C-alpha positions, 0 to 999 in steps of 0.5 A, spaced: 490 417 413 486 411 416 478 410 416 477 411 423 482 417 423 478 420 417 471 419 421 474 422 427 476 428 423 469 429 420 466 428 427 470 434 430 468 438 424 460 438 426 460 436 433 462 442 438 466 439 444 465 443 451 471 446 454 471 445 461 469 450 466 474 453 471 471 456 477 473 463 478 477 464 485 472 465 491 473 472 493 473 472 501 467 476 504 471 481 508 476 483 502 477 490 502 472 491 508 478 493 513 481 498 508 474 501 507 473 503 514 480 505 514 479 510 509 473 513 513 477 513 519 483 516 515 479 522 512 477 524 519 484 523 522 487 527 516 483 533 517 484 533 525 492 532 524 492 538 518 488 543 523 493 541 529 499 542 525 496 549 523 494 551 530 500 548 533 506 549 528 506 552 522 503 553 515 509 548 513 507 543 518 500 543 515 502 542 508 506 536 510 501 533 514 496 535 508 500 531 503 500 525 508 493 525 509 491 525 502 496 519 501 493 515 506 486 516 504 488 515 497 491 509 499 485 506 503 480 508 498 483 506 492 485 499 495 477 498 498 474 500 491 479 495 487 478 490 492 470 490 494 468 491 486 468 485 482 471 487 476 467 484 470 472 488 465 479 485 464 481 492 462 478 495 468 481 490 473 488 491 470 487 499 471 485 498 478 490 494 480 495 499 477 492 504 481 492 500 487 499 498 487 502 505 485 498 508 491 503 504 496 509 507 493 505 514 493 503 513 500 510 511 503 513 518 500 507 521 503 508 518 510 515 520 510 513 528 508 511 530 515 517 527 518 522 530 513 519 537 514 518 537 521 523 532 525 530 532 520 535 537 520 536 541 513 539 539 508 538 532 510 531 532 510 531 535 503 535 529 501 531 524 504 525 527 501 528 527 494 530 520 494 523 517 497 519 521 492 523 519 486 523 512 488 515 513 489 515 516 482 519 510 479 515 505 483 509 508 480 512 508 473 514 500 474 507 498 476 503 502 470 508 499 465 508 492 468 502 491 472 503 483 472 510 484 475 512 479 480 509 480 487 516 479 490 519 485 486 514 490 488 514 487 495 522 488 495 521 495 492 516 497 498 520 495 503 527 498 501 523 505 500 520 504 507 527 503 510 531 509 507 530 512 514 535 508 517 540 511 513 539 518 517 536 514 523 542 518 528 539 525 526 532 523 527 534 520 534 537 527 535 530 531 533 525 526 536 523 522 542 524 515 544 516 514 543 517 516 536 522 512 534 519 506 537 512 507 533 516 508 527 520 502 528 514 498 530 510 500 524 515 499 519 516 492 522 508 491 521 509 494 514 514 489 512 511 483 515 505 484 512 508 485 505 512 479 506 506 475 508 502 478 502 508 475 497 507 468 500 500 468 500 500 466 508 497 465 512 490 464 509 486 462 516 479 463 513 479 463 505 472 464 504 471 470 509 478 472 512 484 470 507 491 471 506 490 478 503 486 480 509 492 479 514 496 483 509 491 489 510 490 488 517 498 489 518 497 496 514 492 498 518 495 497 524 502 500 522 498 506 519 495 507 526 502 507 529 505 512 524 499 517 525 500 517 533 508 518 531 506 524 527 502 527 532 508 526 537 512 530 532 507 536 532 506 536 539 513 536 541 515 542 537 
């Protein structure tokens, strides 16, 4: 070892070389705001649809709508909590990320529930309900076991589970109105487009206030509204 190298080695032992500071990514000011308001609106709307189902239809309808209401409020509330809080603990952040992504699967199955129990004939409705809830449980298991899974994988599973209804669309057409089908299709397209944009992280219009994730959240809020209207149309048609 040369004298210069030996001197450098001794110097490094006694002098602390500062580590470059990498700035944390800036969270847009509106991150989670859309879902915060959506959770409150969904809570009131959920109570309304449960009461409406009990008055207009039956206890089964009220139960189906209760499942739907709980999952939609859960989705928006968990998402709002996860995105609004600046998590200091990496462990807490991962746990909330698991909960946030898992709730999407639960919400998809919850949305299917009133349509399966109120708008599809038996036994088709039970087959569809079983498939989507089994898929939701599988998706939750994936998110808990592999919270760092690629975005494209989660989005692909969300979209696949969300469009299972296409397989029984003829039966759904026979038992619902054109308006219901249009609302379901429009909402499904919005969810799918939002998921694809989420995976692509595009567009990112105003990074400091309203970024790509807010675009995704806006798509989900509008899509959920369309499906909520469809639930009411099914209830009033019975």
